[in-house]
C-alpha positions as CSV (number, residue, x, y, z in Angstrom):
1,M,-10.0,9.8,18.5
2,K,-7.7,6.8,17.8
3,S,-9.2,3.6,16.5
4,I,-5.9,1.7,16.3
5,I,-2.8,2.2,18.5
6,V,0.3,0.2,17.7
7,N,3.3,0.3,20.0
8,N,6.7,-1.3,19.1
9,L,5.4,-4.4,17.4
10,T,8.1,-6.9,16.6
11,K,7.9,-10.3,14.9
12,T,10.5,-12.8,13.8
13,Y,10.3,-16.1,12.0
14,G,12.6,-19.1,12.1
15,K,15.4,-19.9,14.4
16,G,19.2,-19.6,14.5
17,K,20.8,-18.6,11.2
18,E,17.4,-18.9,9.5
19,K,15.8,-16.3,11.8
20,V,14.2,-13.4,9.9
21,L,13.1,-10.1,11.4
22,A,9.8,-9.5,9.6
23,V,8.4,-6.6,11.7
24,D,11.0,-4.3,13.3
25,D,9.7,-2.2,16.2
26,V,6.7,-0.8,14.4
27,S,4.6,2.0,16.0
28,F,1.7,4.0,14.5
29,D,-1.9,5.0,15.1
30,V,-5.0,5.3,13.0
31,G,-7.8,7.8,13.6
32,T,-11.4,6.8,13.7
33,G,-12.9,6.9,10.1
34,E,-9.4,7.3,8.6
35,I,-8.0,5.5,5.5
36,F,-4.5,4.6,6.6
37,G,-2.1,3.0,4.1
38,L,0.8,0.6,4.7
39,I,2.9,1.2,1.6
40,G,5.7,-1.1,0.5
41,P,6.9,-3.9,-1.7
42,D,6.3,-7.6,-1.2
43,G,8.2,-8.8,1.8
44,A,8.1,-5.5,3.6
45,G,6.2,-6.8,6.5
46,K,2.7,-5.6,5.7
47,T,0.9,-8.9,6.0
48,S,2.7,-9.8,9.2
49,I,1.5,-6.6,10.8
50,F,-2.1,-7.4,9.6
51,R,-1.9,-10.9,11.0
52,M,-0.9,-9.6,14.4
53,L,-3.6,-6.8,14.4
54,T,-6.3,-9.2,13.4
55,T,-5.2,-11.6,16.2
56,V,-4.0,-14.4,14.0
57,L,-0.4,-14.1,15.1
58,L,1.1,-13.2,18.5
59,P,3.9,-10.6,18.5
60,D,7.3,-11.3,19.9
61,F,7.3,-7.9,21.5
62,G,5.0,-4.8,21.6
63,S,1.3,-4.2,22.0
64,A,-1.7,-2.9,20.1
65,S,-5.2,-1.9,20.8
66,I,-8.2,-1.7,18.5
67,E,-11.2,0.3,19.6
68,N,-9.7,0.3,23.1
69,L,-9.5,-3.5,23.1
70,D,-6.2,-5.2,23.8
71,M,-4.9,-7.2,20.8
72,V,-4.0,-10.2,23.0
73,K,-6.3,-10.1,26.0
74,D,-9.5,-9.1,24.1
75,Y,-8.9,-11.0,20.9
76,K,-12.4,-12.6,20.9
77,E,-14.1,-9.2,21.2
78,I,-11.8,-7.7,18.5
79,R,-12.7,-10.4,16.0
80,K,-16.3,-9.4,16.3
81,I,-15.6,-5.8,15.2
82,L,-13.1,-6.5,12.4
83,G,-13.5,-7.0,8.7
84,Y,-10.6,-8.6,6.8
85,M,-10.1,-8.9,3.1
86,P,-7.0,-10.9,2.3
87,G,-4.9,-10.3,-0.9
88,R,-5.6,-13.8,-2.2
89,F,-9.2,-14.6,-3.0
90,S,-10.2,-17.0,-0.2
91,L,-13.9,-17.4,-0.5
92,Y,-15.6,-20.7,-1.3
93,Q,-15.1,-21.2,-5.1
94,D,-17.9,-23.8,-5.4
95,L,-20.5,-21.6,-3.6
96,T,-22.5,-19.0,-5.5
97,I,-22.2,-15.3,-4.7
98,E,-25.4,-15.4,-2.6
99,E,-24.3,-18.6,-0.8
100,N,-21.0,-17.1,0.2
101,L,-22.7,-14.0,1.6
102,E,-25.2,-16.0,3.5
103,F,-22.5,-18.2,5.0
104,F,-20.4,-15.3,6.2
105,A,-23.5,-13.6,7.6
106,S,-24.3,-16.7,9.5
107,V,-20.8,-16.9,11.1
108,F,-21.6,-13.5,12.7
109,N,-25.2,-14.4,13.5
110,T,-26.6,-11.8,11.1
111,T,-28.3,-11.7,7.7
112,I,-27.7,-10.0,4.4
113,E,-31.0,-8.1,5.0
114,E,-29.9,-6.7,8.3
115,N,-26.7,-5.2,6.8
116,Y,-28.0,-4.4,3.3
117,D,-27.6,-0.6,3.8
118,L,-23.9,-1.0,4.3
119,I,-23.2,-3.2,1.3
120,K,-25.9,-2.2,-1.1
121,D,-23.7,0.1,-3.3
122,I,-21.4,-2.9,-3.9
123,Y,-24.0,-5.6,-3.9
124,I,-26.2,-4.1,-6.6
125,Q,-23.2,-4.5,-9.0
126,I,-22.9,-8.3,-8.3
127,E,-26.6,-9.1,-7.6
128,P,-27.4,-9.9,-11.3
129,F,-24.9,-12.8,-11.0
130,K,-25.9,-13.9,-7.5
131,N,-26.4,-17.5,-8.7
132,R,-22.9,-17.8,-10.3
133,R,-20.2,-19.8,-8.5
134,A,-17.5,-17.6,-7.0
135,G,-14.8,-19.5,-8.9
136,K,-16.3,-18.4,-12.2
137,L,-16.2,-14.7,-11.5
138,S,-13.8,-12.1,-13.0
139,G,-11.1,-10.5,-10.9
140,G,-13.2,-7.4,-10.3
141,M,-16.3,-9.3,-9.4
142,K,-14.4,-11.5,-6.9
143,Q,-13.0,-8.3,-5.4
144,K,-16.5,-6.9,-4.9
145,L,-17.8,-10.2,-3.4
146,A,-14.8,-10.4,-1.0
147,L,-15.5,-6.8,0.2
148,C,-19.2,-7.5,0.7
149,C,-18.3,-10.6,2.8
150,A,-15.8,-8.5,4.9
151,L,-18.5,-6.0,5.6
152,I,-21.5,-8.3,6.1
153,H,-21.4,-7.9,9.9
154,K,-20.9,-4.1,9.9
155,P,-17.3,-4.0,11.3
156,K,-15.9,-0.9,12.9
157,V,-12.4,-1.5,11.4
158,L,-11.7,-3.0,8.0
159,F,-8.3,-4.5,7.0
160,L,-7.6,-4.7,3.3
161,D,-4.4,-6.6,2.4
162,E,-3.3,-5.7,-1.1
163,P,-7.0,-5.8,-2.3
164,T,-6.4,-4.7,-5.9
165,T,-3.4,-6.9,-6.8
166,G,-4.1,-8.5,-10.2
167,V,-7.2,-6.4,-10.9
168,D,-7.7,-4.3,-14.0
169,P,-7.3,-0.5,-13.8
170,V,-11.1,0.2,-14.1
171,S,-11.9,-2.2,-11.3
172,R,-9.1,-0.7,-9.1
173,K,-10.6,2.8,-9.6
174,E,-14.1,1.5,-8.8
175,F,-12.8,-0.2,-5.7
176,W,-11.2,2.9,-4.3
177,E,-14.4,4.8,-5.0
178,M,-16.3,2.2,-2.9
179,L,-13.7,2.7,0.0
180,Q,-14.3,6.5,-0.1
181,R,-18.0,5.9,0.3
182,L,-17.4,3.5,3.2
183,K,-15.3,6.1,4.8
184,L,-18.4,8.4,4.9
185,Q,-20.1,5.8,7.0
186,G,-17.4,6.1,9.7
187,I,-15.5,2.8,9.0
188,T,-11.8,2.9,9.9
189,M,-9.7,1.3,7.1
190,I,-6.1,0.2,7.0
191,V,-5.0,-0.7,3.5
192,A,-1.8,-2.5,2.6
193,T,-0.7,-1.9,-1.0
194,P,2.4,-2.0,-3.1
195,Y,1.0,0.6,-5.5
196,M,2.1,4.2,-5.0
197,D,-0.8,5.7,-6.9
198,E,-3.1,4.2,-4.4
199,A,-1.0,5.7,-1.6
200,A,-2.2,9.1,-2.7
201,L,-5.8,8.1,-2.1
202,C,-5.2,7.4,1.6
203,D,-5.5,10.1,4.4
204,R,-2.1,9.1,5.8
205,I,0.5,6.5,4.9
206,A,3.4,4.7,6.4
207,L,6.2,3.8,4.0
208,I,7.6,0.4,5.1
209,Q,10.6,-1.7,3.9
210,N,12.3,-4.7,5.5
211,G,9.8,-4.6,8.4
212,K,10.6,-1.1,9.4
213,I,8.6,2.1,9.0
214,L,10.6,4.8,7.2
215,S,8.1,7.6,7.3
216,I,4.5,8.4,8.4
217,D,2.5,11.4,7.1
218,T,-0.1,12.5,4.6
219,P,0.8,11.7,1.0
220,E,1.0,15.4,0.2
221,N,3.3,16.2,3.2
222,I,5.7,13.3,2.3
223,S,6.0,14.7,-1.3
224,N,6.3,18.3,-0.1
225,S,9.0,17.5,2.4
226,Y,11.4,16.2,-0.2
227,P,14.6,18.2,0.4
228,D,16.3,18.1,-3.0
229,Y,15.6,19.3,-6.5
230,I,14.5,16.5,-8.9
231,F,15.2,16.7,-12.6
232,E,13.6,14.3,-15.1
233,V,15.8,13.4,-18.0
234,K,14.9,11.8,-21.3
235,A,17.4,11.1,-24.1
236,G,16.6,7.7,-25.6
237,K,17.0,4.3,-24.0
238,N,16.8,4.7,-20.2
239,S,19.5,2.1,-19.3
240,K,22.0,4.1,-21.4
241,V,21.0,7.4,-20.0
242,L,21.1,6.0,-16.4
243,K,24.6,4.7,-16.9
244,A,25.8,7.9,-18.4
245,L,24.4,10.1,-15.6
246,E,26.0,7.8,-13.0
247,Q,29.3,8.6,-14.6
248,F,28.4,12.3,-14.7
249,D,28.5,12.6,-11.0
250,Q,28.7,9.5,-8.8
251,K,27.7,11.5,-5.7
252,K,24.2,12.3,-7.0
253,N,21.2,9.9,-6.8
254,V,20.2,8.7,-10.2
255,Y,17.4,6.1,-11.0
256,A,15.0,5.1,-13.7
257,Y,11.5,6.4,-13.3
258,G,9.1,5.3,-16.0
259,E,10.2,6.7,-19.3
260,F,12.5,9.1,-17.6
261,V,15.6,9.0,-15.5
262,H,15.5,11.1,-12.3
263,L,18.5,13.0,-11.1
264,T,18.4,14.6,-7.6
265,I,20.4,17.7,-6.8
266,D,21.0,19.3,-3.4
267,K,19.1,22.6,-3.2
268,N,22.2,24.3,-1.7
269,E,24.3,23.2,-4.7
270,S,25.0,25.4,-7.7
271,F,23.7,23.4,-10.7
272,S,23.3,24.1,-14.4
273,E,20.9,22.1,-16.5
274,Q,22.9,23.1,-19.5
275,K,25.9,21.3,-18.1
276,V,24.0,18.0,-18.1
277,V,22.7,18.6,-21.6
278,E,26.2,19.3,-22.9
279,Y,27.6,16.2,-21.1
280,L,24.9,14.0,-22.7
281,K,25.5,15.5,-26.1
282,K,29.2,14.7,-25.7
283,E,28.3,11.1,-24.9
284,G,26.3,10.9,-28.2
285,F,22.8,11.5,-26.9
286,K,20.2,13.5,-29.0
287,N,16.7,14.9,-28.5
288,I,17.6,15.6,-24.8
289,E,14.8,16.7,-22.4
290,I,15.5,17.9,-18.9
291,N,12.9,19.4,-16.6
292,I,12.5,20.1,-12.9
293,V,9.6,18.2,-11.3
294,K,7.8,17.9,-8.0
295,A,8.8,14.9,-5.9
296,S,6.3,12.1,-5.9
297,I,5.7,9.5,-3.2
298,E,7.9,7.1,-5.2
299,D,10.8,9.7,-5.1
300,S,10.4,10.0,-1.4
301,F,10.4,6.2,-0.9
302,I,13.6,5.9,-3.0
303,R,15.3,8.6,-1.0
304,L,14.4,7.0,2.3
305,L,15.7,3.6,1.0
306,S,19.0,5.1,-0.1
307,H,19.4,6.8,3.3
308,N,18.6,3.5,5.2
309,S,20.8,1.2,3.2
310,N,24.3,1.0,1.9
311,H,23.4,1.3,-1.8
312,K,21.4,3.7,-4.0
313,P,18.5,2.1,-5.9
314,K,19.1,2.3,-9.6
315,Y,15.6,1.3,-10.7
316,L,12.2,1.9,-9.2
317,N,10.9,-1.5,-8.0
318,T,8.0,-2.3,-10.3
319,S,6.2,-3.9,-7.5
320,I,5.7,-0.6,-5.7
321,T,4.5,1.6,-8.6
322,L,2.6,1.7,-11.8
323,V,4.6,3.2,-14.6
């Protein structure tokens, strides 16, 4: 059963020469109880999609339904069944944890007690600090409070817009564990994130860039469908290795990937790893490592970018991965 159905959503900002196409004919669906990820860097169009689906913005073209309710015609009913956690902390800084929760509960004519079963796993972690002002909380605590406020009215669908940006690794891990527990309660979640390691935690993902969806599938299928061989190369300073391998064969896709340089080779092409080693030795490199590796979501994203643009990415955008 589909909880969210999106058809050909399009959104532009500005006029004339300043006109920007933020969302470009986007279509996807999200199953009931699914964690669906919108994965892409800043400016990819994720937040604009969220604002349309949460009935804050009207699309220029296209349609969407949430729980069989039309995004435009039934916006009042949709707002009652949605939870939304924005990327930037937007709760009342001068109110305490408890006061923020009570306020958001009152907006939906409910109480903390009525919905305690849904938020208790999160609330027990912040309850000892319930009298502390929200502005004095750590990043991880603010994140937990914002999630509690988004869940206080038992929404059927939860939108999370880059919820872990600026949060420490431990809090990020705890947050995704909380989402997995919420999934068991049947809540449909759509998560926008620039982090590729979080993409692997979603049931399905849509890779998005410049307002256009490049691919939709499970994280595993996206990685497994990579058509080429990938070799990781390490031989000292990455920038020098990258430059050397670009000269080795300008037809091949070469880009920095963490402490390695990734070199992609067509599976139908005859290729010798030793040939690369000998070339790098000739260029003065020592302690050369070269290994074949399985494609990651990052690799798939880069390949899709290179096939949908006129240039090959040389460096993995640090905003879309943790390396």
